[in-house]
C-alpha positions as CSV (number, residue, x, y, z in Angstrom):
1,M,0.1,2.6,17.7
2,S,-2.0,3.4,20.8
3,A,-0.2,6.5,21.9
4,A,-2.0,9.1,24.1
5,M,-1.4,12.7,23.0
6,H,-1.0,15.4,25.6
7,R,-0.5,19.2,25.0
8,L,1.4,20.9,27.8
9,A,0.8,24.4,29.0
10,N,3.8,25.7,27.0
11,G,2.4,24.3,23.8
12,L,4.6,21.2,23.6
13,T,2.8,18.1,22.4
14,V,3.9,14.8,24.0
15,A,2.9,11.3,22.8
16,V,3.1,8.5,25.4
17,D,2.8,4.8,24.5
18,P,3.8,2.7,27.5
19,I,4.7,-0.9,26.9
20,A,4.2,-3.2,29.9
21,G,7.5,-4.9,31.0
22,A,9.7,-2.6,28.9
23,E,12.9,-1.6,30.7
24,S,14.0,1.1,28.2
25,V,12.8,4.3,26.7
26,A,12.7,5.7,23.1
27,L,12.6,9.4,22.7
28,G,12.0,11.4,19.5
29,V,12.1,15.1,19.2
30,Y,10.4,16.8,16.2
31,A,10.1,20.4,15.3
32,M,7.3,21.5,13.0
33,V,9.7,23.8,11.0
34,G,12.0,23.4,8.1
35,S,12.4,24.4,4.5
36,R,8.7,24.6,3.9
37,S,8.5,27.3,6.5
38,E,11.4,29.4,5.2
39,P,10.8,32.7,3.5
40,E,12.4,32.9,0.0
41,N,15.2,35.2,1.2
42,C,16.3,32.6,3.8
43,S,16.2,29.6,1.5
44,G,18.5,26.9,2.8
45,L,18.8,28.1,6.3
46,A,17.0,25.0,7.8
47,H,19.4,22.8,5.9
48,L,22.4,24.7,7.2
49,V,21.1,24.4,10.8
50,E,20.5,20.7,10.3
51,H,24.2,20.2,9.4
52,M,25.4,22.3,12.3
53,V,23.3,20.4,14.8
54,F,23.6,16.8,13.5
55,K,27.1,16.7,11.9
56,G,29.1,17.8,14.9
57,R,31.8,20.4,15.1
58,G,34.6,20.3,12.5
59,Q,36.9,17.4,12.7
60,E,36.0,16.5,16.3
61,H,34.4,13.1,16.3
62,T,31.2,12.8,18.5
63,R,32.3,9.5,20.0
64,T,35.5,10.9,21.5
65,R,33.7,12.5,24.4
């Protein structure tokens, strides 16, 4: 990978790896937090948030929108 790394003024790190002739874009978003960063009294909070964000809301299917 020949990505160029850039740190923006707000602290966000952006990796850019252009491919000549490509007509699409791939985007990944990563947060440097998780269960390793949790204090003992909040154990499991990152996992709960993961389910809330990536599993949708209740019985509503994400493809119905």
